[in-house]
N, C-alpha and C positions, 0 to 999 in steps of 0.2 A: 625132524620135520613135523612129526605128529605132536610133539610137545609145543612147538612153535605155533601150530594151528590152534591148539587149545588155549595157549597164552593169548593169541590174537582174538579168539572168541570171547574170553573173559574180559579183555580190554574193550571189545566192541559192546558188550553188555554194560560195561561201566560207563560208556559214552552215550547212553540212551538220551539223557537230557540235552547234552550238547548237540546230538543229532537232531532232536526236535527243533532246536533253535535254527540249525542249518536249513532244515526242510521248510520251516516257517518263513525264513528269509527268502528262500528260492521260490516257494509257492506264491507268496504275496507279491512277487515281481510280476507274475502272469495272471493271478486270480485276485479279484477285489470283491469286497462286500459293499454294496451300495449304502452310503451314509456312514460308513465306518472307515476311518483313516488306517493306512497300512500299519503304522506304529502301534495303534490301538489294537488292531487285530493280532499282531505278534504278541503283545502283552497278554491278551486274553488266552492265546494258545499256550503261552508259558504257564499261566495260572492253571489252566485245565490239565496240562501235562504233569505239573507237580501234584495236583489233586489225585490224578489217576495213579501215579507212581506210589503215592502214600496208601491209597485204598487197596491197590493190588499187592501191597507189601514189598514192592520192589525197592522201596525206600523206607527207612525207619523214622520214627518221630525225632530221635536224636539227630539223625542226618538232616532232617528238614530244618531243625533249629540251627545247625551249622550253616546250611545253605542260606537261611534267612539272615544270619549275621553277615555273610559274604555279600549278600544283595545290598545291605545297607552300606558296608564298607566300599563296595564298588560304585554305588550310586553317589556317595559323597565325593569320591575321586573323579567321577564323570562330571559332576557339577562344576568342580574346580577346573578341570582340564578344558572343558568346553568354554568356560568363562575366560580362560587364558588363551584361547584360540588354538590349542593343540590339535583339535579335530572338531567336527561339527556333524549335526544331524539335520539335513536340509529340509526334510518333509515336515508338514504340520500334523498335529495330533492333539486330542483332548488330554491324553495321558502324557503330556510333555510339560516338564517343570523347568523354567529358566533355560530352555533350549535343549533339555535332556529328556528323552522318552524313558518312561519307567521300565520298559523292557530291558534297557541297557544293563541294569543291575543284575538281571538274570544271566547275562553273559559271564559275569564274574562268578555268580553262583554256580554256573555250569562247571567251572573248574573245580569248585569245592565238591559238587555232586560227583564228578569223576573220581576225585581223590577218595571220597568216602566209600564209593562203590568198589573201587579197585582195592582199597584197604581191606574191605570185608571179603571180597571174592577171592583175592589172592593171599589172604591171611598174612598181611604184612606185619612184620615186627622189626624193631631196630635194636642194634647193639651199640654200646659205647655212646649212648645219648648224653650230650653235654648238660650241665646244670640248667634247669628250667629257667632260672632268672636270666641267664645269658642269652637263651633262645628268645625270651620275651623282649629283652632290650634290643637284640638284633632285628627282630620283626618290626618293632616300633621305629627303629632308625631307618630301615628300608622303606617302610610305608610313608613316613613323613618326608623322606627325601624326594618323593614324587611331588610334594608340594613345595618344599623349600628351594629346590634347584632352580626355580624361576627367579629367585632373588639372591641366593648365595651360591657358593661353589657347589657343583654337582659331585657328590662323593660316592657315586655308584660303584666306581672301580675299587675304591677303598673298602666299600661294603662287600663286594664280591671276594676280595682277598681275605677279609675278615671271616666271611662265611666258610671259605675253604679251610681256614685255620680252625674255626670252631668245630667244624664237622669232619676234620681230617681223618679221624678214626671211626666215624659213624658208618655202619653198613646197614643196608636195608635187605631183609630176607623176604622172599615171596615164594609161594607154593603153587605149582602147576600140577594138578592131579595129585600124585603122591610124591613128587620130586620137589625139593627145595633148592632155590638158587639165591645168589646174593650179588649185590653190586654196591659200589660206593654211593652214598646218598648224594654227593655232589654231582656225580654223573647222571643220576636220575633227574636232578634239577635241570641240567642242561638239555637232556632229551625231551622232557616235557615242555620246556620253554621253546625249543625248536618247533615241535609239532603244533604248539599254540600259535606260533608265528605263521606257520603254513595255513592254519585255520583262519587266522586274521586276514590273510590275503584273499581267501575264499569269501569271508564275510564282507570285506570292503567291496569285492567284485559284485556281490549280491546287494549292495547298497545299505548294508547295516549301519555304516558311518563312513565318513570321508575325511582323509587327511588333507591338509592344505595343498599338497602337490598333486592330489587327485581331483581337484575341483573341476578342471577342464576335461577330465577323462580318467578312466582307471589306469593306474600304474602300480607296479609291484611295491609293496611296503618296504621301506628302507631296512636293510639288514641290521642296522643299529637297534631296531625295535626288538630283536631277539634278546638283547641285553635287558630291555625294560621288562619283557615277559619273564625272563629268567628270574629277575628280582621279585616279580609279583608271584611267580610260582613258589619261590622260597617262602614268602610271607604266607601264602595259602597253605602250603604243606606244614609249616611250623605251627600255625594256628590249629589245624586239624590234629597234628601230632600232640600238641599240648592238651587239647580237649580229650583225645583218646587216652593220654597218660593220666589225666585227672580222673577220667571215668574208671580206669582200671584201678587206680589207687583207692577209690571209694568202695570197691567191692570187698566184701568180708573175706 
C-alpha cells in the first residue's frame, strides 16, 4: 500500500498540467473576467502554467519542445474534426480560428506533458523495442486514419491488432522509490486511454467542448471514444519514445 501511495503521488505530480486545464475549465464556469472571453482566459492560463513550469524547472526545455509539437499536431486534428462536425466549441473568443479555440491544442499537449513527466519521475525504460522505422510508420498510419476514416474505410481495428503484434514483446519498466516493476506496453496503452476517456467526460461536463449528442444537454461520452483515445495515446507515446530514443542515441 505504501508503494501504491508513492506511485499515485508520482502520477499526480506528472499530471500538473492536465490538472491546470481541469481547474481552468471549472473555474471559468463560475468566474469571468470582464472583456475577456472564457476560451481566451483558458488559453492565457495555459500559457502562464507552461511558463511557470519551465521557470520552476518542473519541466525541461526538451519536454517543452515535445509539448509544442503535440500542441500543433492536436490543433491540426481539432481544425479538421470541427470542420467535419465531429464536435464543436460553441462559445465565442478572440483566440478562436475556424471554430477552434487555441487552448484546445493544450489538451493534447497535456497528454504529452504527463508522459514526459511520468517518464522522468518513474525512470521508464523499455525492452524489446521494435525497429524505429516500424514504429514511425505505425504512428503515421494511426494519426492519418483520424482524417481518412471520414472518406474511406476506418481501419482502426486493424491498426490496434497491428499495434499488439508490433509491441507483443515490449515491456515497460518503471521504478517506485527503489523497487522496479514492469507491465506489457499494450496494457499501459489501454489504461492511459481509459483514464483519458474518464477525463474527457469531466471536460465535456465543464463545457470544454461538446459532441453532437451533447448539444441539448450533457450526456456521457460514448464508450467507443475509448478506442479513439487509445489510438491517440499510442501515437503520443510512440512520438515521445522515439524522441527519447534519439536523445539517448546522441549521447556520447
